[in-house]
Every structure is written in structure tokens, then in C-alpha cells.
VEXMI-617978 format. One line per 2 residues: number of its first residue (from 1); their letters; for each residue x, y, z of C-alpha. Coordinates in steps of 0.05 Angstrom, whole numbers, padded with zeros to 5 digits. Layout:
<atoms>
NUM) a) X:Y:Z; ... $
</atoms>
This chain:
<atoms>
1) mi) -01511:02768:02552; -01534:02818:02605 $
3) qa) -01522:02892:02603; -01510:02902:02679 $
5) rr) -01439:02916:02704; -01460:02913:02775 $
7) lf) -01512:02874:02811; -01549:02939:02831 $
9) di) -01555:02956:02758; -01606:02899:02744 $
11) py) -01668:02931:02775; -01651:02996:02737 $
13) yq) -01648:02950:02673; -01715:02922:02690 $
15) le) -01746:02993:02698; -01719:03010:02627 $
17) ty) -01741:02947:02593; -01799:02911:02628 $
19) pr) -01823:02959:02685; -01871:02920:02728 $
21) sd) -01925:02937:02777; -01915:02871:02810 $
23) mf) -01839:02864:02814; -01845:02833:02880 $
25) vt) -01910:02804:02910; -01925:02790:02981 $
27) kt) -01987:02758:03014; -02014:02800:03072 $
29) ng) -02079:02785:03108; -02102:02738:03056 $
31) ew) -02086:02782:02997; -02028:02789:02950 $
33) fg) -01996:02860:02945; -01944:02878:02893 $
35) vs) -01886:02929:02894; -01870:02962:02827 $
37) tq) -01802:02967:02799; -01807:03044:02808 $
39) qf) -01827:03036:02882; -01772:02985:02894 $
41) le) -01717:03029:02867; -01745:03093:02903 $
43) ea) -01744:03054:02967; -01672:03027:02953 $
45) mc) -01649:03098:02941; -01679:03123:03001 $
47) vs) -01647:03068:03045; -01579:03081:03012 $
49) rg) -01582:03155:03033; -01602:03135:03104 $
51) li) -01544:03085:03109; -01495:03140:03088 $
53) af) -01528:03182:03143; -01512:03130:03192 $
55) gv) -01440:03128:03172; -01438:03067:03128 $
57) ap) -01376:03073:03085; -01352:03036:03021 $
59) gd) -01323:02969:03045; -01364:02967:03108 $
61) tv) -01404:02901:03122; -01478:02901:03133 $
63) al) -01513:02836:03152; -01583:02814:03134 $
65) vs) -01616:02759:03175; -01686:02745:03153 $
67) nn) -01736:02700:03118; -01752:02717:03044 $
69) rv) -01786:02785:03040; -01783:02847:02996 $
71) ew) -01746:02884:03050; -01687:02836:03041 $
73) ni) -01683:02852:02968; -01687:02926:02979 $
75) md) -01632:02924:03030; -01588:02882:02985 $
77) ia) -01593:02933:02929; -01588:02992:02977 $
79) iq) -01524:02967:03010; -01489:02948:02945 $
81) qi) -01501:03017:02910; -01464:03054:02965 $
83) ga) -01402:03006:02959; -01417:02968:03022 $
85) iv) -01413:02891:03029; -01474:02848:03041 $
87) vp) -01467:02794:03090; -01529:02748:03086 $
89) ly) -01543:02701:03143; -01591:02641:03152 $
91) pn) -01646:02654:03199; -01642:02585:03230 $
93) is) -01567:02582:03252; -01542:02580:03324 $
95) en) -01522:02640:03365; -01451:02614:03364 $
97) dy) -01450:02618:03288; -01478:02686:03290 $
99) ry) -01426:02708:03338; -01371:02677:03295 $
101) il) -01395:02707:03230; -01410:02776:03254 $
103) nd) -01341:02780:03287; -01306:02749:03228 $
105) ak) -01338:02796:03179; -01332:02857:03226 $
107) vk) -01405:02870:03214; -01423:02945:03226 $
109) mc) -01498:02941:03220; -01546:02885:03224 $
111) fv) -01620:02881:03199; -01665:02824:03224 $
113) gn) -01734:02798:03203; -01768:02791:03271 $
115) se) -01767:02791:03344; -01738:02721:03352 $
117) lc) -01681:02737:03307; -01673:02803:03343 $
119) tk) -01668:02766:03410; -01614:02720:03382 $
121) iq) -01571:02778:03357; -01582:02817:03423 $
123) ni) -01561:02758:03464; -01491:02760:03430 $
125) rn) -01486:02834:03417; -01437:02848:03476 $
127) sv) -01389:02802:03445; -01391:02833:03375 $
129) ps) -01354:02899:03386; -01359:02921:03311 $
131) le) -01435:02920:03313; -01459:02991:03318 $
133) hl) -01532:02984:03298; -01586:02934:03298 $
135) fs) -01655:02942:03263; -01716:02900:03254 $
137) fe) -01760:02895:03188; -01820:02881:03235 $
139) ii) -01846:02931:03290; -01825:02904:03357 $
141) as) -01811:02940:03423; -01740:02912:03433 $
143) cp) -01708:02938:03370; -01710:03001:03327 $
145) nw) -01748:02993:03263; -01715:02996:03195 $
147) ks) -01761:03053:03177; -01714:03098:03221 $
149) ih) -01662:03091:03165; -01711:03125:03118 $
151) qh) -01722:03182:03167; -01648:03201:03161 $
153) ae) -01647:03195:03086; -01664:03272:03081 $
155) ev) -01595:03287:03111; -01559:03263:03048 $
157) ee) -01571:03283:02977; -01585:03231:02923 $
159) aa) -01524:03257:02887; -01479:03225:02942 $
161) vl) -01510:03156:02925; -01498:03166:02853 $
163) ar) -01428:03186:02864; -01417:03121:02904 $
165) me) -01450:03080:02850; -01403:03109:02798 $
167) vv) -01341:03085:02836; -01365:03012:02844 $
169) qs) -01331:02968:02791; -01353:02900:02767 $
171) hd) -01295:02863:02799; -01306:02894:02866 $
173) la) -01329:02851:02925; -01403:02850:02930 $
175) tv) -01423:02801:02984; -01391:02751:03034 $
177) iy) -01430:02690:03041; -01415:02642:03097 $
179) ts) -01419:02570:03076; -01457:02521:03120 $
181) gt) -01397:02474:03127; -01410:02404:03152 $
183) tg) -01348:02412:03196; -01314:02469:03232 $
185) np) -01332:02542:03231; -01366:02572:03169 $
187) kg) -01320:02602:03115; -01337:02669:03083 $
189) vm) -01342:02661:03007; -01325:02728:02973 $
191) ls) -01364:02740:02910; -01356:02801:02864 $
193) hh) -01410:02834:02823; -01377:02802:02761 $
195) ni) -01378:02731:02791; -01451:02732:02803 $
197) ls) -01470:02770:02738; -01431:02718:02699 $
199) nv) -01476:02663:02730; -01541:02703:02716 $
201) sg) -01518:02711:02642; -01502:02634:02637 $
203) ci) -01569:02615:02665; -01613:02658:02622 $
205) ep) -01615:02601:02568; -01630:02542:02614 $
207) ip) -01684:02575:02654; -01750:02576:02616 $
209) ad) -01777:02645:02639; -01787:02713:02612 $
211) ht) -01822:02779:02626; -01891:02746:02625 $
213) sr) -01872:02693:02679; -01892:02689:02749 $
215) vl) -01842:02654:02797; -01851:02630:02869 $
217) sf) -01794:02644:02918; -01787:02601:02979 $
219) lp) -01716:02574:02982; -01677:02620:03028 $
221) vc) -01652:02680:02989; -01593:02687:03035 $
223) hi) -01565:02625:02999; -01532:02643:02933 $
225) ye) -01571:02593:02893; -01640:02630:02905 $
227) rm) -01606:02698:02910; -01576:02688:02838 $
229) lh) -01645:02669:02811; -01675:02732:02840 $
231) yl) -01624:02773:02801; -01640:02730:02739 $
233) ym) -01716:02737:02750; -01707:02811:02758 $
235) hl) -01664:02817:02693; -01717:02777:02655 $
237) gc) -01774:02820:02681; -01808:02763:02717 $
239) si) -01856:02777:02775; -01829:02745:02842 $
241) yf) -01881:02719:02891; -01859:02703:02961 $
243) ae) -01887:02640:02991; -01914:02653:03062 $
245) sm) -01878:02594:03094; -01857:02523:03078 $
247) et) -01923:02498:03107; -01964:02539:03057 $
249) ig) -01926:02523:02996; -01980:02478:02965 $
251) en) -02033:02530:02976; -01988:02585:02949 $
253) ik) -01971:02545:02889; -02045:02537:02872 $
255) ev) -02056:02610:02882; -01998:02640:02842 $
257) kp) -01998:02587:02789; -01923:02598:02778 $
259) hv) -01887:02584:02713; -01821:02570:02748 $
261) fs) -01798:02557:02818; -01732:02529:02850 $
263) av) -01732:02471:02899; -01683:02424:02936 $
265) pr) -01692:02349:02931; -01719:02343:03002 $
267) li) -01778:02385:02982; -01791:02347:02920 $
269) ek) -01788:02282:02958; -01843:02310:03006 $
271) vf) -01886:02334:02948; -01882:02265:02917 $
273) dk) -01896:02229:02982; -01961:02272:02988 $
275) im) -01980:02253:02918; -01968:02179:02932 $
277) ak) -02008:02184:02997; -02068:02211:02956 $
279) ge) -02059:02154:02906; -02060:02103:02963 $
281) dl) -02128:02132:02984; -02160:02118:02918 $
283) tg) -02199:02053:02905; -02216:02005:02847 $
285) ik) -02200:02026:02776; -02175:02096:02800 $
287) hr) -02124:02061:02843; -02100:02016:02790 $
289) lf) -02096:02071:02740; -02056:02116:02788 $
291) fw) -02005:02064:02801; -02000:02042:02731 $
293) av) -01984:02113:02712; -01928:02116:02767 $
295) sl) -01900:02049:02743; -01899:02077:02673 $
297) ge) -01863:02141:02698; -01810:02100:02730 $
299) qy) -01790:02073:02661; -01787:02140:02629 $
301) dv) -01725:02167:02596; -01710:02228:02553 $
303) vg) -01683:02186:02496; -01694:02116:02469 $
305) ks) -01768:02104:02487; -01811:02067:02438 $
307) vw) -01876:02095:02401; -01916:02046:02442 $
309) yk) -01888:02073:02508; -01900:02144:02485 $
311) fk) -01973:02126:02468; -01984:02095:02536 $
313) la) -01950:02157:02569; -01998:02205:02531 $
315) ia) -02057:02167:02562; -02022:02169:02631 $
317) rk) -02013:02244:02622; -02087:02257:02605 $
319) li) -02117:02213:02656; -02069:02216:02717 $
321) fs) -02011:02266:02709; -02054:02324:02688 $
323) kw) -02081:02324:02758; -02009:02330:02785 $
325) qe) -01997:02388:02741; -02063:02422:02767 $
327) al) -02039:02411:02839; -01976:02452:02819 $
329) gg) -02016:02507:02790; -02023:02482:02720 $
331) nv) -01969:02528:02690; -01903:02499:02712 $
333) ha) -01853:02501:02658; -01796:02480:02703 $
335) ia) -01772:02467:02772; -01700:02484:02781 $
337) sg) -01669:02432:02831; -01603:02440:02865 $
339) sa) -01564:02440:02932; -01561:02361:02936 $
341) al) -01570:02301:02891; -01640:02287:02865 $
343) qp) -01664:02215:02863; -01663:02194:02790 $
345) rl) -01729:02156:02799; -01763:02224:02820 $
347) ar) -01733:02260:02760; -01762:02205:02714 $
349) if) -01829:02206:02746; -01837:02281:02744 $
351) la) -01811:02287:02673; -01859:02233:02651 $
353) ag) -01914:02272:02687; -01898:02334:02644 $
355) ip) -01866:02372:02702; -01794:02379:02682 $
357) il) -01745:02381:02741; -01681:02414:02713 $
359) eg) -01625:02388:02762; -01564:02428:02765 $
361) yg) -01500:02433:02803; -01459:02487:02839 $
363) ls) -01428:02511:02901; -01427:02580:02939 $
365) et) -01356:02584:02913; -01377:02582:02840 $
367) sp) -01435:02636:02844; -01464:02581:02847 $
369) vv) -01485:02546:02781; -01433:02502:02743 $
371) sv) -01479:02459:02703; -01554:02447:02691 $
373) ns) -01601:02403:02652; -01639:02446:02602 $
375) fv) -01688:02440:02543; -01636:02478:02499 $
377) kg) -01575:02436:02511; -01608:02370:02533 $
379) ir) -01630:02332:02595; -01602:02268:02619 $
381) ig) -01632:02237:02681; -01581:02219:02733 $
383) tv) -01537:02278:02712; -01531:02351:02731 $
385) gt) -01531:02372:02659; -01483:02407:02614 $
387) li) -01437:02467:02633; -01464:02534:02630 $
389) dd) -01429:02585:02582; -01361:02607:02598 $
391) vq) -01349:02555:02655; -01298:02502:02647 $
393) vk) -01294:02434:02683; -01239:02379:02684 $
395) ia) -01237:02315:02722; -01172:02305:02762 $
397) ed) -01138:02239:02765; -01173:02219:02830 $
399) ge) -01240:02239:02800; -01248:02306:02833 $
401) il) -01287:02359:02793; -01245:02421:02782 $
403) vk) -01277:02487:02758; -01251:02548:02723 $
405) gp) -01288:02609:02701; -01315:02680:02714 $
407) nv) -01362:02649:02767; -01305:02625:02814 $
409) ml) -01301:02663:02878; -01248:02714:02896 $
411) gy) -01230:02673:02956; -01247:02659:03028 $
413) yn) -01253:02720:03073; -01194:02726:03120 $
415) lp) -01170:02656:03102; -01113:02663:03048 $
417) ea) -01086:02594:03066; -01153:02559:03056 $
419) ta) -01162:02596:02991; -01093:02572:02966 $
421) et) -01112:02502:02983; -01177:02506:02944 $
423) id) -01157:02548:02881; -01094:02524:02850 $
425) se) -01040:02566:02815; -01076:02555:02748 $
427) gw) -01140:02581:02773; -01176:02514:02781 $
429) fh) -01225:02510:02839; -01225:02442:02874 $
431) tg) -01296:02426:02890; -01288:02366:02933 $
433) di) -01339:02329:02892; -01328:02266:02851 $
435) gt) -01353:02262:02782; -01350:02242:02709 $
437) fl) -01379:02263:02640; -01430:02221:02604 $
439) eg) -01433:02226:02528; -01374:02275:02534 $
441) kf) -01415:02334:02560; -01467:02315:02616 $
443) lk) -01435:02321:02684; -01451:02267:02734 $
445) it) -01435:02274:02809; -01419:02206:02844 $
447) dr) -01401:02230:02915; -01365:02280:02961 $
449) kk) -01292:02264:02960; -01290:02273:03037 $
451) ei) -01348:02228:03048; -01322:02168:03013 $
453) fk) -01296:02117:03063; -01264:02049:03068 $
455) ts) -01287:01988:03105; -01233:01949:03148 $
457) gg) -01229:01902:03086; -01204:01961:03042 $
459) ky) -01265:01968:03001; -01290:02039:02984 $
461) iv) -01360:02058:03002; -01396:02116:02968 $
463) pq) -01447:02135:03018; -01488:02191:02983 $
465) am) -01505:02146:02923; -01528:02090:02969 $
467) en) -01568:02139:03011; -01602:02167:02950 $
469) kf) -01623:02097:02929; -01647:02075:02996 $
471) ke) -01691:02138:03004; -01732:02114:02943 $
473) sr) -01768:02071:02995; -01831:02101:03021 $
475) fi) -01815:02072:03088; -01749:02112:03097 $
477) eq) -01751:02185:03111; -01677:02197:03122 $
479) im) -01615:02150:03121; -01541:02159:03135 $
481) vi) -01493:02101:03114; -01437:02089:03163 $
483) ge) -01382:02039:03170; -01314:02074:03163 $
485) ge) -01259:02026:03187; -01311:01973:03203 $
487) kf) -01324:01905:03173; -01385:01925:03135 $
489) pa) -01431:01985:03120; -01489:01997:03163 $
491) al) -01542:02052:03169; -01578:02100:03217 $
493) ii) -01649:02106:03190; -01705:02152:03207 $
495) pn) -01770:02117:03184; -01827:02154:03149 $
497) fa) -01873:02152:03208; -01934:02181:03173 $
499) yl) -01931:02127:03120; -01915:02072:03172 $
501) ke) -01979:02087:03208; -02018:02084:03141 $
503) wa) -01983:02018:03126; -01997:01990:03195 $
505) kr) -02071:02007:03189; -02077:01970:03123 $
507) kn) -02041:01909:03151; -02084:01910:03215 $
509) ih) -02019:01922:03256; -02036:01960:03317 $
511) lg) -01992:02022:03327; -02049:02065:03353 $
513) ee) -02025:02129:03384; -01957:02103:03399 $
515) sn) -01897:02153:03400; -01842:02146:03351 $
517) ae) -01798:02116:03403; -01849:02060:03411 $
519) ii) -01857:02052:03337; -01784:02042:03323 $
521) vn) -01780:01982:03371; -01844:01948:03341 $
523) kd) -01821:01881:03311; -01866:01886:03253 $
525) vf) -01839:01954:03235; -01767:01932:03242 $
527) ar) -01781:01871:03198; -01816:01913:03143 $
529) ie) -01758:01962:03139; -01710:01903:03138 $
531) me) -01746:01878:03077; -01737:01945:03043 $
533) ie) -01663:01942:03058; -01655:01874:03031 $
535) af) -01690:01893:02966; -01650:01955:02953 $
537) nk) -01585:01917:02972; -01591:01879:02907 $
539) df) -01571:01942:02872; -01501:01941:02903 $
541) gn) -01440:01897:02905; -01436:01850:02966 $
543) we) -01384:01892:03000; -01431:01953:02994 $
545) qi) -01494:01922:03022; -01523:01947:03087 $
547) kk) -01514:01889:03136; -01546:01923:03199 $
549) fa) -01583:01984:03216; -01612:02025:03273 $
551) ll) -01677:02061:03275; -01679:02132:03302 $
553) ek) -01742:02166:03328; -01727:02238:03311 $
555) ef) -01713:02269:03241; -01645:02300:03227 $
557) sv) -01656:02377:03227; -01620:02443:03221 $
559) eg) -01646:02461:03290; -01616:02395:03320 $
561) ee) -01552:02413:03286; -01549:02348:03246 $
563) lt) -01562:02384:03180; -01532:02445:03148 $
565) pt) -01581:02500:03128; -01579:02474:03055 $
567) lk) -01599:02404:03088; -01533:02366:03078 $
569) lk) -01518:02314:03132; -01467:02335:03184 $
571) rk) -01437:02266:03186; -01387:02276:03242 $
573) ii) -01439:02308:03288; -01490:02253:03273 $
575) lr) -01437:02199:03288; -01419:02232:03353 $
577) ky) -01495:02245:03372; -01512:02171:03358 $
579) es) -01449:02139:03380; -01483:02091:03424 $
581) hc) -01528:02066:03365; -01466:02058:03323 $
583) ls) -01428:02019:03380; -01488:01977:03388 $
585) iy) -01490:01958:03313; -01415:01939:03310 $
587) se) -01413:01905:03381; -01468:01856:03362 $
589) k) -01443:01789:03337 $
</atoms>
């Protein structure tokens, strides 16, 4: 149980219990530099005083638009401790989304991370009448620097901040987080200090970290998943290292040697693909040993394995998997996976390799964690673990997961009707996810309620489960199952172009320097992916099997608006964007 009553109490708790010289660590010009707990709190207090000087009142909304950096966390605490509301925004959403959110939340002040983000906000500033001030964390000519806030701090006594802090209550609104909805405008999820603190408390036991741990942060802290973990890490006294970028994660992991980090399945898939590519480059006995170990990993389970299997696994860990561990710094106690479903095959292989992936489940509306696999309460592959303390779940008659507990949001900002539709009169939050319990306690997610569809023959198709299975193929980078109201399911597929080129080279198939557009019309490529589809189809009933597919040349992305910032498929947009491909699939005889 945590002692903090408000989120901003957490760094003060760290100062009292595990004061650090390296609370947050950033790499600058090739060197890692730490900010101490004391420095962090002094900076936050200074900014709080400056914000008051600029006229920020309790209940005002302040937006943060930036990649992960210590300034974000300083602002987060500084805003909260004067009773204002933090509105964190993704740095990769559209100007239209920025305009909508800033207006909906009536944002008074906005802080951005760099010149590109500054330009985006300036482009829409005239259509956001509430926005009085815009500041940048980086020094750029077109925008005042955030240090100008510090310069006004002397106008306000520290006592004024302390008086504001005293007034803030645990159940007060702390933040409004706009969900990256797959349809329509984003909805503002209202979370109180108590909501998020209950989640921090519930995740202390599952996350294997303490005041001696180093953690690496690279998932967007504007998302409640990584943000809640930051509060948890602060409470535990961990040292938080910021990865430089998604491109440098591998290098940063080797340098930091983290004990814990969080990831989304898409990233884990990419890490695995890189490992497998290196395995393909091996020759002779090393090549055979590598793929023997992978095959052994694919058979792994937490329970029910024989002594003979465990003996072989010990050999595989010593000869092969130890090198995987070294590639991740050699100290990883756990990777916390969330945001989307993880392929069970990957969970098996990484667990077999001695790199535990603790898959969990939650939503922005639940602060976010509902359940998680853990060393304490048990791990079951293919599930999202057991419920965290004080959270209740029941399965509705139609299979929908309903959640009740101190982590459930206050409601949607400015949307009382949407709130009433989502949280029923008994306080149960309707998640929109379909699931069941295994062994009476391990929660298993089967699909999104709104994504399940029927074919014209009246058969139900569960696309997410199918997509997760087909993505096990090394030839398939992304896939979306389609076919609502049609005679059969089909798929839009983005091949793994890098792997295709390696495969073609081994098979003496000439792809050369061909573009993606040329590769997807290559008959050999199409035939090889067709083989993959046929192989995986065997795992599904006849009515579920993919009968036809179209290959696409460009990955679905956030920038292309096919993915949400948390990398979920925007199915309606993709269907609209690739309507001609879908028509072609279903018009063929």
C-alpha cells in the first residue's frame, strides 16, 4: 500500500525514503546525465510558482505535447501541485486532433517538446481561443522557452504553492487523457489522483523492481500505461532512463542494462524478428543449435513440462538464450507488455529464454491496469493474468468484460451521455472487450466486441485472434481480416519486405532493388505468402479460413492514420482507404 494521497506526493516520498542522484537519466552528447530527486522537486516547485505568476488557477487545464523527457515529468508534478489539470497529448497526432482536444479541454497553456510540435500548435492557435500561452522545452526562435516560467517564479512565494497543495484532495481530477479512439473524435478520460494511485498500489506486487533497479522508458509517457509506471518507479525508488529514440532502443538497452522495461507487442515482434534474422545468418552446427532452441521455446509452458524437457531447456539457455539475454543488457527481470494482444508463441519463446514477458490488460478508463501475469500470482501464457488487488471483473452474458474498482475513471470529459453508456448504474465499466476466465482466475481476452463481425452466412469471425495467429509468420508484417457481410473472410496483408528479400536471395529469386510495389506483384512472393496463409488456416474452422488476400506495399502507421497512437488498427479508415482492394477481392469469381 502506498502512503501518497495525491500523485505529486510520490516524488516527496522518494526524497524521504530512497533519495536518488539519478532519479531521471538522459543521454546528451553521448553521455548519460542524471537529475537527483532533490533537483527534480526544486525544479517542480519553481515551475509551480511560475505557473501561478502566469495566472494558472486551480481547475485550469495545461497541455503537454512532447516525447519522453524529464521536463515532461517536472511539468506533470508542477501542474498538479497547484491544483491544475494535466492534459497530455501524443506528439504524433494530426493538427485536427490537436485543435479538437485543445478546444474541448479549453486548454489555457501548452508546452511542446520541439520546433515541429510548436509549428503544429501555432498552425491551429487562432482557432483555439482559450490558449493564452505556448512554450517550448527546446530553444527555438519561434516560441518562448519554458525557462521563462522559471524567471517569473520569484513573483510568487513558495507558501502560495504549499497552500494550493493542501487544498488538493485524493478524489480530485488530476488529468484528462484523450483516448486514441479507432472511430470518431477522441474522448477525454477523467482520472483522479485516487484512480491512478490505486493502480500504482496494485502494481507494486506484480512488477519485480525496487530502489536498486534501473528501468528504461521509451513508450509515450502521455499514455496512462507508461505514465502510471513512472509513478510506480518513482514510488519504488527506481532510476528511470530515457531511451533516445525508437531507433536507438537496442543500443540504449545494452548501455543501461535495465532490470525492467515496458513494451507493446509490436516492438517485441520487431525484437524477435531481428534475433531470428541473426539466427538465419549462422551456419553449420550454430545454425542448427539456434533453431533447435527456438523450436524448444515454442513448446514451452509454465506448467506441465517434463524433467527431460527442462534438462534440454537448461542446455538451450546456456548455449543460445544466454546470448539473447546479453542483447537485452543481461539484467532483465521482466518486460511489462500491454496495449494490445501478444502472440502466445512469442510469450512462450521469451519465457523459455529466461526473459519473462508479463502480459497485462487495461484501458485508459481503468487507470489503466486491470490484470497482469506475475511471478507472485502466477503466469499463464495466452492470458492477461490475474486481477490486481481491489479490482473486480465479471463477464456479462454476451462475454463482455465488466470492471469495477477504485481505478475506474470519473467519466468522459464533457460527455455525460457517453459516460452513462459506459459505466452502468451499479458502477460497472463496460470495456467493449470479450473475455473469459481460465482456472477461475486468469483473464483471457478473445476480441473487441465491436470488431467481431458476421459473414453473409451468419458465421461469427473474431478478427483480432486470427490476425495474431497469422502474424506469427515471418513473411507477414501486418494483417487485417475483412469480410463483414461477405461470403468468406479475406485479408489485407503487408508483407515483411526485409525478410522477403532475404528469403528471395536464398532461393535465387531475383528481387534486386525492386520497390515494394513491384515486390507485391511478384508471382513467387504471392505464392509463398499463399502457402503461409494455407498453413495457418489449418488452425481455424472452415468458415473462418482466409480464402483470398491482397498485398499492400506500405505499412499501416500512425502518420498514415491507419493506426491509433497505441498501434491499434483503425479498421473503418483502412477499409475506406483500401476500398478498391476489398472490392477486387470480393468481385473476383
